[in-house]
C-alpha positions in Angstrom: 53.6 73.9 121.2 54.4 72.2 117.9 52.1 69.7 116.5 53.1 66.1 115.8 52.9 66.8 112.1 55.3 69.7 112.3 57.8 67.6 114.3 57.6 64.8 111.7 58.2 67.3 108.9 61.2 68.8 110.7 62.6 65.3 111.4 62.1 64.3 107.7 63.9 67.5 106.6 66.8 66.7 109.0 67.1 63.2 107.5 67.3 64.7 104.0 70.0 67.1 105.2 71.9 64.3 106.8 71.7 62.1 103.7 72.9 64.9 101.4 75.8 65.7 103.7 76.8 62.0 103.8 76.3 61.6 100.0 78.6 64.5 99.2 81.3 63.4 101.7 81.3 59.9 100.1 81.4 61.5 96.6 84.6 63.5 97.7 86.2 60.1 98.4 86.0 60.1 102.2 84.7 56.7 103.4 85.2 57.7 107.0 83.3 60.7 108.3 85.9 61.2 111.1 88.7 61.7 108.6 86.6 64.2 106.7 85.8 66.2 109.8 89.4 66.2 111.0 90.8 67.4 107.7 88.3 70.2 107.6 88.6 71.4 111.2 85.1 70.3 112.2 84.5 68.6 115.5 84.3 64.9 114.7 81.6 64.1 117.2 79.5 67.0 116.1 79.9 66.2 112.4 78.8 62.6 113.2 75.6 64.0 114.7 75.0 66.0 111.5 75.1 62.8 109.4 72.7 61.2 111.8 70.1 63.9 111.3 70.5 66.0 114.5 69.7 69.6 114.3 72.4 72.1 113.5 72.9 75.8 113.3 72.9 77.6 110.0 76.5 78.7 110.4 77.6 75.1 111.1 75.7 74.0 108.0 77.5 76.6 105.9 80.9 75.4 107.2 80.1 71.8 106.2 78.8 72.9 102.8 82.0 74.8 102.2 84.1 71.8 103.3 82.2 69.7 100.8 83.2 72.1 98.1 79.8 73.1 96.9 77.7 76.2 97.1 74.5 76.3 99.2 72.5 76.4 95.9 74.3 73.2 94.7 73.9 71.6 98.1 70.1 72.0 98.1 69.7 71.2 94.4 69.3 67.5 95.1 67.4 65.5 97.7 65.0 68.2 98.9 62.0 67.8 96.6 
């Protein structure tokens, strides 16, 4: 069973991930996450969950990163100190 501290660290990491996804989407000029998801063939409801900090599969994260037009290295270069 995971400790409370481990769960808090995971939740914090997911919040950072969500913030980075949202930040890059806004930087690309999409004020509406639904439009971004639709134009990049990502399920809108699922994408909304990613920006709220819900857990996601690695393959889903890679699809989002590619849609944002950055490499994984660029994606993780900010906001994950």
